N, C-alpha and C positions, 0 to 999 in steps of 0.2 A: 504494500500500500504506500510505496513511495509516491511520486506524482502519478504513476500509472497503476499503482496498487501492488500489494504483496505483503507478506508477513514481516519483512524487514522494517517497514514503516511503523510497526507496533512495538518494536524493541525500545526499551528505555535503559538509561544508565543504571547499572546494578542488577539487571535482570539475570537470572541464572541461565546459562547456556552450556550445553554439553556438546563437545566435539568428539565424534567417533571416526577416527581416520580409517580404521579397517573397513567400516561399513560405508565410509564416505558420506557421513551425515552430520549436519549441524542442527541441534534441536533447541528450541526455546522452551525452557521448563517452567511453564506457567499453566495454571488451571484453565480449562476451556472457558469458564465463565469470565475470567479476567480478559482473555483474548477477545471474547465477544463484546465486552464492555469497551475495550480500547478500539475495536473496529467500528463500533457504533459512533464513538466520539471523534473518529479520525476525519480530518478535512484535508483535501489536497493542497499542497504548497502552491503559492503563486509563482510563476516563472521568474527567475532572477533577472533574466535578460528578455526583453520583449522586442528589441530592434537590433539590427546589425548582424555581424557574422556569428557571434556567439548564440544569438537567438535562432539563426538558421541551423547552426550545428546541433543545438539542443533539440530542435524539432525533427531533425533528420537522423540522428545517430541511433544505432541499435543498442541493446543492452550489452553489458560486458560479456555475458555468457554467449553472445552471438558475435563477439569480436569487436564491439564498439565501432562499427564501420558506418559510413554514411552512404555507401553505394550497394547495400545489400540487395536491392531490387533491380539493380542495373543489369540489363540484358545486352550483351555484346555479341 
C-alpha cells in the first residue's frame, strides 16, 4: 500500500519482522486485526514531484522487482 498499494505501506517503526532466508520470506508479525485497522486508515501519499523529469520518471518506472525500468512496455 505504498502509493500503489501493498503490505509494505502498513509497516511502522518497531514492528516485529521475521526474515527466513531459507524459505525466502519476509513476514510482518502483526495480528490480522491490526493489519486490517492500518489498511482501513491508510491514505495514498501525494506525489512528491508533479512536473518535470522526475514526475515523468515516477509515473513511468516499474517496481524494483521488475527492474525499475521505464521502457518495460517498449516493443522493438
